[in-house]
C-alpha positions in Angstrom: 108.6 95.8 90.5 105.0 96.8 91.4 104.6 99.9 93.7 101.2 101.1 95.3 99.9 104.7 95.2 97.8 105.0 98.6 99.0 104.0 101.9 96.8 101.7 104.5 97.7 103.4 107.7 96.8 101.1 110.8 96.5 101.1 114.8 97.3 103.7 117.2 101.0 104.1 117.7 102.7 105.5 120.8 106.3 106.1 122.0 106.3 105.2 125.8 108.8 105.9 128.6 109.4 103.7 131.3 111.9 103.3 134.4 113.8 100.9 131.9 114.0 103.3 128.7 111.5 103.9 126.2 109.2 101.3 124.2 106.8 101.9 121.2 103.4 100.5 121.4 100.6 99.7 118.7 97.1 99.1 119.2 95.1 97.4 116.3 91.1 98.2 116.6 88.7 96.0 114.7 88.8 98.3 111.5 92.4 97.2 111.6 92.1 93.9 112.0 89.5 93.6 109.3 91.6 95.3 106.6 94.5 92.8 107.8 92.3 89.9 107.3 91.1 91.0 103.9 94.5 91.4 102.8 95.6 88.1 104.4 92.5 86.1 102.6 94.2 87.1 99.2 97.8 86.6 100.1 98.0 83.1 101.4 97.3 84.2 105.2 100.1 86.3 105.7 99.9 90.3 106.2 103.1 92.4 106.4 103.1 95.8 108.0 105.5 98.5 107.9 106.7 100.7 110.6 107.9 103.9 109.6 109.5 107.1 111.2 107.5 110.4 110.7 109.5 113.3 109.2 108.0 115.8 111.4 106.6 115.6 114.8 105.4 117.7 117.9 105.8 116.7 121.5 102.3 115.1 122.2 102.6 112.8 119.0 104.2 109.7 118.2 107.4 109.7 116.5 106.4 106.6 114.1 103.3 105.0 112.3 102.2 101.8 111.1 100.9 100.9 107.4 99.9 98.0 105.7 102.4 96.7 103.0 100.8 96.4 99.9 103.6 95.4 97.9 103.2 92.5 95.3 105.6 91.3 92.8 104.7 92.6 89.1 104.9 88.6 87.9 108.0 89.0 85.8 110.0 86.3 85.0 113.1 87.2 86.8 115.2 83.9 85.9 115.3 85.1 82.5 116.8 88.5 83.5 119.9 86.8 85.2 123.3 86.8 83.6 123.9 83.4 84.9 
């Protein structure tokens, strides 16, 4: 399977607290939307994003981040690889 080397980070992420518990908020700006639109043009109109947990955080930072999922299949013929 194909992998990617660099990650395209998106948006501003926050973990917010309310009277009913905490929730996660992601805000996308014009540059983020441009990245997603350019990716969608080459991928049948679809964009996948990944929501990942940070390994280390400080109290004033969010505990997660969002990146563009740039994975594409490597074009192999998987039907021939199956044992049945």
